[in-house]
C-alpha positions as CSV (number, residue, x, y, z in Angstrom):
1,M,26.9,-55.5,-3.1
2,G,23.9,-57.4,-3.4
3,A,20.8,-56.6,-1.1
4,L,21.2,-60.1,0.4
5,D,24.9,-60.6,-0.1
6,G,25.6,-62.4,3.7
7,L,22.0,-64.3,3.7
8,K,23.0,-68.7,2.9
9,I,20.5,-70.5,1.7
10,L,20.0,-74.5,2.0
11,D,17.7,-75.0,-0.6
12,F,16.0,-78.5,-0.7
13,S,12.6,-78.7,-3.4
14,T,11.7,-79.6,-6.4
15,L,10.1,-77.9,-9.2
16,L,8.9,-74.7,-9.1
17,P,7.9,-73.2,-6.2
18,G,10.5,-73.6,-4.0
19,P,13.1,-72.6,-6.5
20,Y,11.3,-69.4,-7.4
21,A,11.8,-68.5,-4.6
22,T,15.3,-69.0,-3.9
23,L,15.8,-67.4,-7.5
24,V,14.3,-64.1,-6.1
25,L,16.8,-64.3,-2.9
26,A,19.5,-65.4,-5.2
27,D,19.1,-62.6,-7.9
28,L,19.4,-60.1,-5.2
29,G,23.0,-61.2,-3.5
30,A,22.0,-64.4,-1.5
31,E,24.2,-67.3,-1.8
32,V,21.5,-70.7,-2.3
33,L,22.9,-74.1,-2.5
34,K,20.3,-76.5,-3.9
35,I,20.4,-80.0,-2.8
36,S,18.9,-82.4,-5.2
37,C,19.6,-86.9,-5.6
38,K,20.9,-87.9,-8.2
39,D,18.8,-90.2,-8.7
40,K,15.2,-88.8,-8.3
41,Y,13.5,-86.9,-11.2
42,D,12.5,-83.4,-11.0
43,M,10.0,-82.2,-14.4
44,V,10.6,-78.9,-14.5
45,V,14.4,-79.8,-14.2
46,N,14.4,-81.7,-17.4
47,W,11.4,-79.5,-19.3
48,P,12.9,-79.4,-22.4
49,P,14.5,-78.3,-24.2
50,V,18.2,-78.5,-23.4
51,I,20.2,-75.5,-24.2
52,E,22.6,-75.8,-27.5
53,G,25.6,-76.7,-26.6
54,T,25.2,-77.3,-22.8
55,D,24.2,-80.1,-20.7
56,V,21.3,-78.3,-19.0
57,T,17.8,-77.4,-19.7
58,A,16.1,-73.6,-20.1
59,S,14.2,-74.4,-17.0
60,Q,17.7,-75.3,-15.1
61,A,19.3,-73.1,-16.2
62,W,16.9,-70.2,-15.6
63,L,15.5,-71.7,-12.2
64,G,19.3,-72.3,-10.9
65,R,20.5,-69.1,-12.1
66,N,22.7,-67.5,-9.4
67,K,22.9,-71.5,-7.1
68,K,25.3,-73.9,-6.7
69,T,24.1,-77.5,-7.2
70,I,25.2,-80.6,-5.0
71,F,23.7,-84.4,-4.7
72,L,23.5,-85.3,-1.4
73,N,21.0,-88.6,-0.9
74,L,19.6,-87.7,2.7
75,K,18.5,-91.7,3.5
76,K,22.4,-92.4,3.8
77,P,23.2,-91.5,7.3
78,E,26.9,-89.8,6.1
79,A,24.9,-87.0,3.9
80,V,22.5,-86.2,6.8
81,E,25.9,-85.5,8.9
82,A,27.2,-84.0,5.8
83,V,23.9,-81.0,5.6
84,K,24.1,-80.5,10.0
85,K,27.2,-79.6,8.9
86,L,26.0,-77.2,6.0
87,V,23.9,-75.6,8.3
88,M,26.3,-74.1,10.3
89,E,27.1,-71.7,7.8
90,Y,24.2,-71.7,5.6
91,D,21.5,-71.2,8.3
92,I,18.2,-71.0,6.1
93,V,16.6,-73.6,4.7
94,L,13.8,-74.1,2.5
95,E,12.1,-77.4,1.9
96,Q,9.5,-78.7,0.3
97,F,8.3,-82.2,0.4
98,R,5.3,-83.2,2.4
99,P,4.7,-83.6,6.4
100,G,6.9,-85.4,8.3
101,V,9.0,-86.2,5.5
102,M,12.1,-84.2,6.5
103,K,11.9,-85.3,10.5
104,K,12.2,-88.8,8.8
105,L,15.3,-88.0,6.8
106,G,16.9,-86.6,9.8
107,V,17.0,-82.8,9.0
108,D,13.8,-81.3,10.2
109,Y,14.1,-78.0,11.7
110,E,14.2,-79.9,15.2
111,T,17.2,-81.4,14.9
112,L,19.2,-78.9,12.6
113,S,18.2,-76.1,14.9
114,K,19.8,-77.8,17.7
115,V,23.0,-77.3,15.7
116,N,22.2,-74.4,14.9
117,P,19.5,-72.1,16.9
118,R,19.9,-69.6,15.0
119,L,18.2,-71.3,12.1
120,I,15.8,-70.3,9.6
121,Y,13.4,-73.4,8.4
122,C,11.3,-72.3,5.9
123,S,8.4,-75.3,4.4
124,L,6.6,-74.9,2.1
125,T,3.8,-77.1,0.8
126,G,0.1,-77.0,-1.0
127,Y,-1.8,-77.2,2.4
128,G,0.3,-76.5,5.4
129,Q,1.9,-78.6,8.2
130,T,-1.9,-79.0,9.8
131,G,-5.3,-79.9,8.9
132,P,-7.6,-82.7,7.7
133,L,-5.3,-82.2,3.8
134,C,-2.1,-81.3,5.4
135,H,-0.7,-84.8,3.7
136,H,-2.8,-84.4,0.9
137,A,-1.3,-84.5,-3.0
138,G,-1.8,-81.2,-4.8
139,H,-0.2,-79.2,-7.6
140,D,-1.5,-75.1,-8.3
141,V,-4.6,-76.3,-9.9
142,N,-5.8,-77.7,-7.4
143,F,-5.3,-74.8,-5.1
144,M,-7.1,-72.2,-7.5
145,A,-10.1,-75.2,-7.2
146,R,-10.5,-74.9,-3.3
147,S,-9.7,-71.8,-2.5
148,G,-12.5,-70.1,-4.4
149,V,-10.9,-68.1,-6.4
150,L,-11.9,-70.7,-9.9
151,A,-15.3,-70.8,-8.8
152,C,-16.2,-67.7,-10.2
153,A,-13.1,-67.3,-12.9
154,G,-14.2,-67.9,-17.0
155,R,-17.6,-67.6,-18.7
156,K,-21.0,-69.1,-17.5
157,S,-20.9,-70.8,-20.9
158,T,-17.8,-72.7,-20.2
159,G,-16.7,-73.0,-16.9
160,P,-13.7,-72.3,-15.4
161,V,-10.2,-71.8,-17.1
162,L,-6.7,-72.4,-16.8
163,T,-4.1,-69.8,-16.9
164,N,-0.7,-71.1,-18.8
165,M,1.0,-69.8,-15.2
166,Q,1.4,-71.4,-12.1
167,V,-1.0,-68.6,-9.4
168,G,-0.9,-70.4,-6.4
169,D,2.7,-72.2,-6.4
170,V,4.6,-68.3,-8.2
171,A,2.1,-65.9,-6.6
172,V,1.8,-67.7,-3.6
173,G,3.9,-70.1,-3.1
174,S,7.2,-68.4,-4.0
175,M,6.3,-65.2,-3.0
176,N,4.9,-65.9,0.4
177,S,8.0,-67.8,0.9
178,V,10.3,-65.1,0.0
179,V,8.2,-62.6,2.3
180,S,7.9,-65.2,5.3
181,I,12.0,-65.8,4.9
182,L,13.3,-61.8,4.8
183,A,10.8,-61.7,8.6
184,A,12.7,-64.6,9.7
185,V,16.0,-62.4,8.9
186,Y,14.9,-59.6,10.0
187,Y,13.9,-60.7,13.7
188,R,16.6,-62.5,13.8
189,E,19.1,-60.0,13.5
190,K,16.8,-57.9,16.3
191,T,16.4,-60.9,19.0
192,G,19.2,-63.2,17.5
193,R,16.7,-66.0,17.5
194,G,15.9,-68.5,13.8
195,Q,12.6,-70.2,13.7
196,Y,9.8,-72.3,11.8
197,I,7.7,-71.2,8.6
198,D,4.7,-73.4,7.6
199,V,4.1,-71.8,4.1
200,S,0.7,-73.0,2.6
201,M,-0.3,-72.6,-1.0
202,M,-3.2,-73.1,-0.4
203,D,-3.5,-70.6,2.5
204,G,-2.3,-67.7,0.2
205,M,-4.8,-68.6,-1.9
206,I,-7.6,-67.5,0.0
207,P,-6.9,-63.6,0.5
208,F,-6.7,-63.8,-3.7
209,N,-10.6,-63.8,-3.1
210,S,-10.2,-60.1,-2.8
211,M,-12.7,-57.6,-2.4
212,D,-15.5,-59.8,-3.6
213,G,-14.5,-62.5,-1.2
214,A,-14.1,-59.6,1.5
215,C,-17.6,-58.3,0.9
216,Y,-19.5,-61.5,0.5
217,L,-17.7,-62.5,4.4
218,A,-19.2,-58.8,5.3
219,G,-22.4,-60.1,4.3
220,G,-22.5,-59.8,1.2
221,R,-23.8,-61.3,-2.3
222,E,-21.0,-64.7,-3.5
223,P,-19.1,-63.7,-6.1
224,Q,-20.5,-65.9,-9.5
225,R,-19.1,-66.1,-12.8
226,E,-19.2,-62.7,-15.1
227,E,-21.0,-61.0,-12.8
228,Q,-18.4,-59.4,-11.0
229,Y,-16.6,-56.1,-11.9
230,L,-13.5,-57.6,-12.8
231,N,-14.6,-61.2,-14.0
232,G,-16.6,-60.1,-17.4
233,G,-19.4,-58.0,-15.1
234,G,-18.7,-55.0,-16.2
235,I,-16.8,-53.3,-19.3
236,Y,-13.2,-54.6,-18.1
237,D,-12.7,-57.9,-19.9
238,L,-11.7,-58.9,-23.4
239,Y,-12.8,-58.0,-26.5
240,E,-12.1,-60.3,-30.1
241,T,-10.6,-58.3,-32.7
242,K,-11.6,-58.7,-36.7
243,D,-8.4,-60.8,-37.2
244,G,-9.3,-63.1,-33.7
245,E,-6.7,-61.1,-31.6
246,Y,-8.0,-59.9,-28.3
247,M,-7.7,-56.4,-26.9
248,S,-8.2,-56.0,-22.8
249,V,-10.1,-53.0,-21.2
250,A,-9.5,-51.9,-17.9
251,S,-11.5,-48.4,-18.1
252,A,-12.5,-48.6,-14.7
253,E,-11.9,-45.4,-13.3
254,P,-14.5,-42.5,-15.3
255,K,-12.1,-40.7,-16.6
256,F,-10.4,-43.8,-18.8
257,F,-14.2,-44.9,-19.2
258,R,-14.6,-41.1,-20.9
259,A,-11.4,-41.8,-22.9
260,L,-12.9,-45.1,-23.9
261,C,-16.0,-43.7,-25.1
262,E,-14.4,-41.2,-27.1
263,T,-12.0,-43.4,-28.9
264,L,-14.1,-45.6,-29.9
265,G,-17.1,-43.0,-30.9
266,Y,-19.5,-42.8,-28.3
267,P,-19.3,-39.8,-26.4
268,D,-22.6,-39.5,-25.2
269,W,-21.7,-41.8,-22.9
270,A,-18.5,-40.4,-21.6
271,D,-20.2,-39.4,-18.2
272,G,-21.0,-43.1,-17.5
273,E,-24.7,-42.8,-17.0
274,I,-25.2,-45.9,-19.4
275,L,-23.4,-48.0,-17.0
276,K,-25.9,-47.3,-14.6
277,T,-29.1,-48.0,-16.9
278,D,-28.1,-50.4,-19.9
279,L,-24.7,-51.9,-19.3
280,P,-25.4,-54.9,-21.5
281,L,-26.2,-52.1,-25.0
282,V,-23.0,-50.9,-23.8
283,K,-20.3,-54.3,-24.2
284,D,-22.7,-55.7,-26.8
285,T,-21.4,-52.3,-28.7
286,F,-18.1,-52.5,-27.9
287,R,-17.9,-56.1,-28.5
288,L,-19.4,-54.9,-31.8
289,E,-17.1,-52.3,-32.8
290,F,-13.5,-53.9,-31.5
291,K,-14.6,-56.7,-34.2
292,T,-14.6,-54.2,-37.0
293,K,-10.7,-53.8,-37.0
294,T,-7.7,-55.8,-36.1
295,R,-5.7,-56.1,-33.1
296,A,-2.7,-54.1,-34.7
297,E,-5.7,-51.5,-35.6
298,W,-6.3,-51.1,-32.0
299,T,-3.3,-50.7,-30.9
300,E,-1.8,-47.8,-32.9
301,I,-5.3,-46.2,-31.6
302,F,-5.3,-46.1,-28.4
303,A,-1.8,-45.5,-28.5
304,G,-1.8,-42.3,-28.0
305,S,-5.4,-42.8,-26.0
306,D,-5.1,-42.2,-21.9
307,A,-7.6,-45.2,-21.6
308,C,-6.2,-48.7,-20.2
309,V,-6.7,-50.5,-23.2
310,E,-3.6,-52.7,-24.2
311,P,-3.5,-55.7,-26.7
312,V,-3.3,-59.3,-25.9
313,M,0.5,-60.1,-26.5
314,P,2.1,-63.8,-27.2
315,I,5.4,-64.2,-25.5
316,S,6.8,-63.8,-28.8
317,E,6.0,-60.4,-29.2
318,V,6.5,-60.2,-25.4
319,K,10.1,-61.0,-26.1
320,D,10.2,-57.6,-29.0
321,D,8.7,-55.0,-26.6
322,P,10.4,-51.8,-26.0
323,Q,8.8,-51.6,-22.1
324,V,10.2,-55.1,-21.7
325,A,13.9,-54.4,-23.4
326,A,13.6,-50.9,-21.3
327,R,13.3,-52.2,-18.1
328,N,15.3,-54.9,-18.7
329,M,12.9,-57.9,-18.0
330,M,14.6,-60.1,-20.5
331,P,18.1,-60.2,-19.7
332,Q,21.0,-62.2,-21.7
333,V,22.5,-64.6,-19.2
334,P,26.0,-65.8,-19.9
335,I,25.8,-70.0,-19.5
336,E,29.8,-70.3,-17.2
337,G,32.0,-73.1,-18.8
338,T,31.3,-72.7,-22.3
339,D,32.7,-70.5,-24.9
340,G,30.9,-67.0,-24.4
341,L,27.1,-68.3,-24.6
342,T,24.1,-66.6,-23.5
343,V,20.6,-67.1,-22.8
344,Q,18.0,-65.0,-23.1
345,Q,15.9,-65.2,-19.3
346,L,12.9,-64.0,-17.8
347,G,14.0,-61.2,-15.5
348,S,13.5,-60.2,-12.1
349,P,11.0,-57.5,-11.0
350,F,12.9,-56.0,-8.3
351,R,14.2,-52.1,-9.1
352,L,16.9,-51.1,-6.0
353,S,18.8,-48.4,-7.0
354,E,21.4,-49.4,-4.2
355,C,21.6,-52.7,-5.0
356,P,19.6,-53.8,-8.1
357,P,19.6,-57.8,-8.7
358,E,22.5,-58.9,-10.7
359,Y,22.8,-62.0,-13.3
360,K,25.6,-63.7,-12.5
361,H,25.5,-66.7,-14.9
362,A,22.4,-69.1,-15.8
363,G,21.9,-72.7,-13.4
364,Y,24.3,-75.3,-13.9
365,P,23.5,-78.4,-14.3
366,E,22.1,-81.0,-11.1
367,G,25.1,-81.6,-8.8
368,A,27.8,-79.6,-10.5
369,N,29.0,-78.2,-7.4
370,T,29.0,-81.5,-5.7
371,E,32.8,-82.1,-5.3
372,E,34.0,-78.7,-4.4
373,I,31.2,-77.8,-1.7
374,L,31.8,-81.2,-0.4
375,G,35.4,-81.1,-0.4
376,K,35.7,-77.9,1.5
377,L,33.8,-79.8,4.6
378,G,36.6,-82.4,4.2
379,Y,35.3,-85.3,2.3
380,T,37.2,-87.0,-0.2
381,K,36.1,-88.0,-3.7
382,E,35.5,-91.7,-2.8
383,Q,33.4,-90.5,0.4
384,I,31.6,-87.7,-1.9
385,W,30.1,-90.5,-4.3
386,Q,30.0,-93.8,-2.0
387,D,29.2,-92.4,1.3
388,L,26.9,-89.6,0.6
389,N,25.0,-90.4,-2.8
């Protein structure tokens, strides 16, 4: 039995934030039905490559894992009526359109909650349902930029830096949607009442200013690039090695700094007093020291040291990391409709002893379950493809 068995979710989202949120829920046992329009292009669903021997891309196979998928054209009144039938059973909705779009289509919270008062309806947007930017277009880097987070990221000489992952989309949008939905489910269990949820990725980035942001708001100095403890202003940083690779150093607490100094051959600095009197000397020395050996050599040296020093690894190495394998974080997932094919995917980070996540099947091609699901509602094949799509 999955942790979330019994939860049934209609997913109207596209791209990454909403689909990853429902992936988290699906891995934990929720029944997720993804609704798409067959004539609307989804950049992430179509992100190459297509898995050999299938008709599905790697991204769709991952984000669609454990879900079913149907086509509905919400611009058709008959499709709207089909949604109203579905929410009698799928009583959690996640949508990712700009404010007002779902109302215009006739499938907004106010309309659907009249059909099912227990409905939990989550709207996930860039800037939320209110405020001067609520209708503004945006993507991950925009939310990071406007939140203050990017203003103190990167180097003084080069400015802010991009990462190859979507912080605002996944760490904020997806996960805040998951938390909000589960909180609403708990509330509904106690009261019997559903509710509306407004998740803003911009909102969620604000707390990511963390300690320095909190200190600034309380009267402290505004955070500056390469001047804070965690953005390069201290020894907590990335250090280039002899072969042009990098090591990460997070020797923050005294015991870890002591281990760092002893391993690098500077035991006289182990008490940390020099950090108060001549931090630039320490950092310059460590930079030069790390350039004397390759990343592989430093990795071996620090393997036996409790100093919080680890190599910066590309995913090609992460894939074969014994730690990743031990935690099954890149599992092989079966592809239904093939002769035993599997695909290696990014796994679920949740560890529940009684009800761990399951990897039942990789994502289907978009719309694969259209006739199956809508047929159960009483629609004929002709109605499905003429009236609902």
